[in-house]
C-alpha positions as CSV (number, residue, x, y, z in Angstrom):
1,S,-4.3,8.0,22.4
2,L,-6.7,8.0,19.4
3,G,-4.4,10.4,17.6
4,G,-1.5,8.0,18.1
5,V,-3.5,5.2,16.6
6,F,-4.4,7.3,13.6
7,G,-0.8,8.4,13.3
8,L,0.4,4.8,13.2
9,L,-2.2,3.9,10.6
10,R,-1.2,6.8,8.5
11,A,2.5,5.9,8.8
12,G,1.6,2.3,7.7
13,V,-0.2,3.5,4.6
14,F,2.7,5.8,3.7
15,L,5.1,2.9,4.2
16,G,2.9,0.6,2.1
17,L,2.7,3.1,-0.7
18,A,6.5,3.6,-0.6
19,V,7.0,-0.1,-1.0
20,L,4.6,-0.2,-3.9
21,V,6.6,2.5,-5.6
22,I,9.8,0.5,-4.9
23,R,8.2,-2.5,-6.6
24,F,7.0,-0.4,-9.5
25,M,10.4,1.1,-10.1
26,E,11.9,-2.4,-10.0
27,L,14.2,-1.5,-7.0
28,A,13.1,-4.6,-5.1
29,E,16.1,-6.5,-6.5
30,E,18.6,-4.0,-5.2
31,P,20.9,-5.3,-2.4
32,W,20.0,-2.5,0.0
33,W,16.3,-3.6,-0.2
34,E,17.0,-7.3,-0.1
35,E,19.1,-6.9,3.1
36,A,16.7,-4.6,4.9
37,S,15.7,-6.1,8.2
38,L,12.1,-4.7,8.2
39,R,11.5,-5.6,4.5
40,P,9.1,-8.6,5.3
41,Y,6.9,-6.4,7.4
42,A,6.9,-3.5,4.9
43,E,6.0,-5.9,2.1
44,R,3.1,-7.3,4.2
45,I,1.9,-3.8,4.8
46,A,2.2,-3.0,1.0
47,D,0.2,-6.1,0.1
48,T,-2.5,-5.0,2.6
49,V,-2.6,-1.5,1.1
50,K,-2.8,-2.9,-2.4
51,H,-5.6,-5.3,-1.3
52,Y,-7.8,-2.5,0.2
53,A,-7.1,-0.3,-2.8
54,E,-8.4,-3.0,-5.1
55,L,-11.5,-3.5,-2.9
56,G,-12.1,0.3,-3.0
57,T,-11.7,0.3,-6.8
58,Q,-14.2,-2.6,-7.1
59,Y,-16.6,-0.8,-4.8
60,L,-16.5,2.3,-6.9
61,Q,-17.0,0.4,-10.2
62,D,-20.1,-1.3,-8.7
63,Q,-21.8,2.0,-7.7
64,P,-24.5,3.2,-10.1
65,G,-24.0,6.6,-11.5
66,V,-20.3,6.8,-10.7
67,P,-17.9,6.9,-13.6
68,S,-15.8,3.7,-13.8
69,V,-12.3,4.0,-12.4
70,R,-9.4,1.9,-13.7
71,I,-6.1,1.4,-11.9
């Protein structure tokens, strides 16, 4: 069951990254994306992935002796 939990988390991260790519490529205005029934959930996951990526970046920048990382 622990493997199933990690599998769901991994799928969520991949889904979030895919939505971030869709936003980056400006495909979010496409009709197929606007009409997607699971879009609100996918966008919430993408916002969460982006939030934790920013926290990780900030953590790495605050560490002494670690080269600064810019995203």
